[in-house]
N, C-alpha and C positions, 0 to 999 in steps of 0.2 A: 296310721296303719293302712286305712282305706286308700289314702292317696298313693302310698307305695305300691299297693296291689294294682291300682289303676295304671301306674307308671310301667310296671312289669308287663301288664296286659297290652299296653300300647306298644312296647318294644317287641313283643312276640308278633303282633299283627303287622308291624312295620317290616318284619323279615319276610312275610308272605307276599309282599309286593305292594306297590302304591295303588291307590284307587284311580289314578289318572297318570298319564305321561305327556311330556311336552316334546315335540319334534320340530326341528328347524326345517324350513322350506328347502327343496332341492333346487339345483341349477343356479346357485348364487353367483359362481364365477361368470356365468353368462350375463347375469344382471349387471355385474360390475363392468363387463365389457360394453354392454349397452349404455350404461351411464357415462363411461369415458367417451364413447363415440358421440353421444348427444351433447355432452359438454363441449367437445371440440367443435362440433357443428354450430352450436349456439354462439360460442366465442368468435368464430369466423364471421357469422352474420352480424354480430355487434361491431366487430372490427370494420366490416364493409360499410355499415351505416355511419360510423364515426369518420372514416377516411374519405367518404364520398359525400359528406354533408354539404349541401348548397351553402354558399356564403351569404352573409347578411344582405338582404335586398334582392337576392336571386329568386326567380320564380320557383315555386314549389317547396320552399324551405320549411314552411310550417307543416305541410303535408308529410314531408320527409321526417320531421321530428315526431309527428304523431305516430307514424309507422314504427319509428325507432322505439317509442314508448310502449307500443303494443307488443313489440318483440321482446322488450325487457320484461314486460308483464308475463308473456308466455314462458320465458325462461324461469321466472320466479315461480309461476304456477306449476311448471314441470318439476322443478326441484322439490316443491312441497309434496306433490303427488308421488314422486319417485321415492322420496325418503320413507314413505309408508312401505314400499316394496323392498327396502334394503335388508330387512331382517324378518321375513314372515315366520310366524309361529303357529303351529297347529296343535291342538290339545285333544287327546283321546281318553275316553273314560272306560272303566272296567266295571260294569254294573253287576257282573256275576260275582266279583270279589265283594262288592258292597252287600249283595244279598247274603253271601256266605257268612260275612262277619256280623252284620247289623240287622238282619231281618226282623229280629224281635226288639231292636233298640232304635229303629228309625224314628227321627223326630217328627213332630206334627208339622204339617204343611198347610199354610193358608193361601188360597188362590183367590185373587180379586179380579172380577170381570166388571168392566164399566160400560154403561150405556147411558143415553141422554134423551133420545127422542123416539117414541114408539112409531112415528110416521116415517121418519128418515131411516131409522134403524128398527125395523119390525121386531117385535118380541120373539118371534120364532128363531131369528138369527142369534139373539142373545141366549135363548134357551138351548140351541144347538151347541153353543160354546160351553155352557154349563155341563151339558151331557157329555161333551167330549172330554171334559176334565174328569168326570166320574169314570171314564173308561181307562184312566191311568192305571199302570201296573204298580199300584201302591196300596198299602193297607187302608181300607175304607175308613176304619175307625180313627185313623190319624190324618184324615184329609178333610179340610173345611173349605167350602166354596161360598164366597160372598159376591152377590150381584149388587153392585152399587149403581143405583138409578138416579142420575142427577135431575131427570125430569119428573121424578116422583109420580110415575104413571100407574094408575090402578090396573091398566091392561098388562103392564110388565109384571106386576105382582101376581095377577091371575095366571099368566103364562108360566111363571116360576112355580106356582102352586100345582099346576098341571104337570110340570116336569118332575116335581118332587114325588108325585104318585107314579109317574112313568118310570122313575129311577128304580123303584122296587123290582121291576122286571128287567130293566136295562142293565143294571150292574151285574147280576149273575149271568146275563146273556153275554156280556163283555168278557167275563172270565171263561165261559165255555167256548166262544168263537174267537178268542184272542183278539178282541177289538182294542187296539191301543191308540190313545190320543186321536180318536176320530169321532166326529159327530155322527148321529144317526142319519142325517141327510146325506153326508158324504159316503158313509158306509153302505147304505142301501142303494145309492146311485152308482157306486163303483164296483160293488161285489154282487155275485150271484151264486146260486147253489143248485146242484142237480136235483131233479125230482126223485131220483133214486137214493139220494143221501138220507141217512137215518134222521138227520137233523132238519130236513126240509120243512116239516110241519112247524117246528119251533121257530125257524127262520121267518117263515111267512106270517106266523102269528105275531111275532115281534114287529115286523114291518107294518102289519095292519094296525097294531097298537099305536105305532108312531104316526102313521097317516091319519088315524082318527084324532089323535091329540092335535096334530097340525091343523086339521080341518076345524076343530072346535076353537082353537085360538084365532085362526083367520076369520071365522064366522063372527066371533065376538068383536074383533077389531072392525069388521064391516058394519055391524049393527050399532057400534058406538057406545054401548053401555053393557054393564054386567047384570045378568039376570038375578033376580032376588033369590032363586033357589041356589045359585052358585055362591052368592054372598053369605048365605046361611051356613055354608060349609066351613067357614073359617072366620074367626073374630078379627083377623087382620084387615078385612075390608072396612071395618068401622073407623080406621085411621083416616079415611078419605071422607071429606065433607063436601057440600055443594060449593063452598068457597075455595076449596083447594085447587091450585093451578100449578103449572110446571115451574113457575118462578116464585110462588108463594105457597108454601106448605110447611107443616110441622116436620120435625125429625121423625122418621119412621124406621123402626128396626123390628123385623119379625123373623124368628127362627122357625123355618118350616120343617126341618128335620134336625133333631138334636142327636148327634152321633153317640153321645154318652148315655142316651136313654135306652134301657133294655128293650123297650117296645119297638124302637126304630130298627126294624129288620127288613131285609128283602124277602122275596117270595121263597127263598131257600133257607131262610133263618139266619143269614149272616148279617153282620153290622153294616149300616149304611153310613156314607159320609155326611157331615154336617152341611146343611144348606141354609143360608141366611140371606134375606132381602134387606137392603139398606137404601134409603133415599137420602142422600146428601149430595206357555205355555209351558213350556208345557210339559216338560220332561223332568219331573222331580228327581228321579234316581240319578240322572246325569249331573244335575246340580249338586246333589248330595255327595257324589264322588269327589267333588272339589271341597265342599264344606267339611266332610268327615274324614278326609285323608289325614293319616297320622303324622306325616312329615311336614306338609305345607298347608293343611286345611285352614289354619288360623290366619293365613295371609289374605283370604278372600272375604270381602264384605258382601258382594253380590255376584251372581252368575246369570248371564243373559243369553237368550236364544232369539236373535233378530227375526222379526216377522217374515214369514214366507207366504207365497200365494199359490193357490191351486187353480186348475182349469185354465191355464195359460196356453194359447194356441202355439203351434210349432215354432213360428218365426217371431213370437213375442212382439206384437205390434206396438205396444206402448212401453216396451223396455221395463217391465215390472218384475221380471224374475230376479233382478239385482244380483246375478251370479258373480259378476266381476267384483262387486263390492263385498259380497259375503265371503268369496273364496280367495280374494287377493287383498283388498283394502283392510278388512277387519283383521285377518291374521298378521298383516303388516303392522297395524296399530298395536296388536298384541305384543309383537316383538319390541315395541318402543315404549312399553309400560302399560298397555291396555287400551282398547277402543273406547269411544265415547259411549255414554249411556243412551240407548235408543228409545227408552221410554215404554216399551212393552215387552211381554214375554220374559220377565226378569224375576229371579228369585233373590230375595234379600235375607240377610240375617236380621231377625226382628230387632235385636238389641242395637245393631249398627244404625238403624233408623233413628235411634235415640242418642247417637253420638258415641257409643261405646267403641273402644279400640281393643281388638283381640291380641292376645300374646301367646306365648308357648304353653301356658297352663290352660288355655281355653279348651283345647281338645280333651283334656281330662275332665273339665267341668261338664262338657257335653255328654260324657258317659257316666256322670255321677248319679246321685239319687234322683228320683222323680221329683218334680216340682211339688211344693206343698200348697199350691193355689187351691183354695176351697172349691168344692163342687157346688157352685151357686145354682139356684133354680133358673129355668128359662125366663120366667117373668122378671126376676131380679136383674139378670144379664141384659134383657131388652131395655129395661128402664135405665140402667147405668150407661148403656151404649147410646141411648137417645140423648143423654146429657152431653156425651162426647160429640155427637153429630150436630148439635145446635150451633148457630152462628156465633154465640157469645162465649163458647168454651175457652178460646185462646185469648180473651181480652186481658189486658194488663200483664202479659207474659212477653218475656224477652225475644315495409318489404324492400333491381340493379339497373343500373343504366343500360347495360347490354346483357340480354338474357342468356346468350350462349357464351358468356365470358366465364372466367374461372370462378367468379363469385356466384354463379348460378348453382354450382355444385353443393355448397353447404345448405342453401335453401331447400333444394330438392332432397338432399340427404336427410335433413331433419324431418321434413314432411313425410317422406316415405317410411323412415324408420319408426316414427310415432305411430303411423297407421298399421304397419306390419306387426309391431309388438301388440298393439291393441287388438288386432284381428286374431293373433295367436292366442292371447289370453281368453278371448271369447270361445274360440274353437276348442281350446284345451279343456275348458270347463263345460263342454257339452252343448254350446250354442251353435246355431247355423249361421251361414254367411248373411242371410237375410235378417236374422236376429241382430247381428252385429251392426248392419246398416240401420235398422230401426233404432237401435240404442243410440247411435250417433245423431240420428234425426231428432230423437227426444232430447239428447244432450244439448242440441242447438236451441230447441224450443224452450227448454227450461231455463237456460242461461240468459236468454234474451227477454224472458217474461217473468216467470215466477221468482227467479233468483233476484232479478232487478227490483221487483216490488217488495220482496222480503228485505233487501238491503235498505231501500228507502224507508220502509216501516221501522226497521231497527234503529236507523239514525234518528228518525222522528221521536221514537220512544226514548232514546238516550238523552235527547235535548228537552224532553218533557212535553212534546207537542202531540203525542199520540199514544194510545194504549193498544198493545197487541191483543187481537181477539181470536178465539178458537171457533172455527166454523165446522159444523158437523156435515160430512159428505153423505149423500144418499147411498145406501148399501143394496138397493134393489134396482135391477135393470129390466126393462120390458123385453118381450120376446123378439121384437124387431131389432132392438139394439144388440141383443145377444147374437142374432143371426149375422148382423153386419160385422161384429167382432170376430166370429168364427170364420167369416169369409175374408178377413184381413182388411176390412174397410174402416178407416179411421173416423172417429166421431168426436166432435168437440163440445157437444151438449149446448147449454145455454150461452147467450152472448156474454162477452167479458172484455174489459179494456185490454187484456192481453192480446186479443186478436188484432187490435190496431197495430201493435208492434210487429207481430208476425206478418201481417199484410204489408206493412211498410217495408220490412226487410225483404220479403219475397218480391214485391213490385220493383224496389230499387235495384236489386240484383238482376231481375229480368230485363229492365230497361238498359242497364249497363251491358248486359250480354248481347242484347239486340244491337246496341250501338257498336260494340266490338265486332260483331259478325258483319255489320254493314261496312265498317272500315276495312276488314279483311277482304271482303268481296270487291271493294272499289280499289284499294291500294295494295292488297296482298298481305301475307302474314308478317312480313318484315315491318309493316307499318305499326305493329303493336309495340315494337321496341321493348323497353323496360317494363311494359305493362302486361307481358305475356302471362306471368304468374297470376296477376290480378284477374286476367281474362279467364284463366282456368278456375280460379276461386269463385268467380261469379257463376260460372257454369255448374260447378259442384253444388253451390247453394241453391241454384234454381232446381237442380235435380232433386236435392233433398226436400225442397218445398213443393214438389209436384203434388203430393197427397193433400197438403194444406190448400193449395190453389184449386185443386179439384173439388174439395169440400166447400170452399167459399163460393166458387162459381156455380156449384150445383144447389 
């Protein structure tokens, strides 16, 4: 009887409209025309290479074959990248419908935030991430935040303890000032309020509270130890002994705020989210529009929001906005069955992590009776989770001869069309001309260095000669580095073997360009013959590498 009631309820809600909709990308006929033009150009280039191939023993045969191979590879690469753009799909959620239907039935959401090194990743950064989660437009009592600290740092635990106290004022402040998925650091640096505003006093008080907390955390990090008075405030500090290190420590699980506890209230008397420290983004309502949709919700095991970056300068010096990837590539992958898992800012169905497959009845189950999991005490939960966090938990478990001939046209056409389409994509999604240029410069740098090293490392791993390692990158930049970035000056940081490759590519093309210019000055432009396009290529590569050459020489 209960199942029938739930079925009828689902049918009624289905009539009110879906919680999300899927739209196909516009201008697809133009993409098909572009694809047909490129394929024609590529086949003409390949036909030229085959029909003009030097015979065996003739000078330049191997160089010709090498160029033919690179053009075949370019064609293959273009086909792979274009296939992504064949059927772009965009998804739009309706959070108002979600709130109208399920405001009182929203499921619990667990948010995991990971950190590993308090020096490279200062605790204040991790804490700002935690506080940004607490600003979500989501019922606090159904939100649990877990800070997973692989370094097992007592300083990170202390910072989280400070944040748990600050949260009692921050959560109601977020409701009043409509702070959504934004950390205090970003909020107070980007927003301001008039002195004549009735909320000015409250705004300045909250900013002072945050600054005071930030100063205390920074001061503790600088002094290198936790004061006894602070340690006396929470028993969790007893988990750290003199022998504890980042690579050798016991499992630590501490619940700093238990959302189920009637005492865990903010300064206005409302429930607080659960906050947990463990030693071993961000838009939940958008994700739930997919999970809880009556028609197709059961088809989704996870929903991801690929990581975005703030404070990027106008022309995007390091091509970190990833606009083309996020607005073109990912929707294209979506139309082909879904993009790859990016590894962060992802919401999973908890049961899917255990291998469960959802079916038509799953949506009914989600709306059924509450779970009968017992309300275990905080201490018991901590002890059970410590067992799970231990190392032993899973043991014993399962390019023509004549440049201005007819054959010049397909080469020029393919090159020009590729760049025109690429430029259009960037400008269409809000980038500038200089941003597009910077993106191609970084495209060259990455494909000749980091991608090469990654390819070699992967091959070595597959044959058992190497193990891949995860390196934590510093998250803090000094004032001088920030100024150089804002002025559009590229910085390469510490020395790396990658610079050897970049220097070699830059110098090789520079010498070839100088040699070509010398030949043009002495014998005229006609002396370049079939190497005119190569001459232009060297020139463009030298231009792209100007920033790198400037940094190296300076």
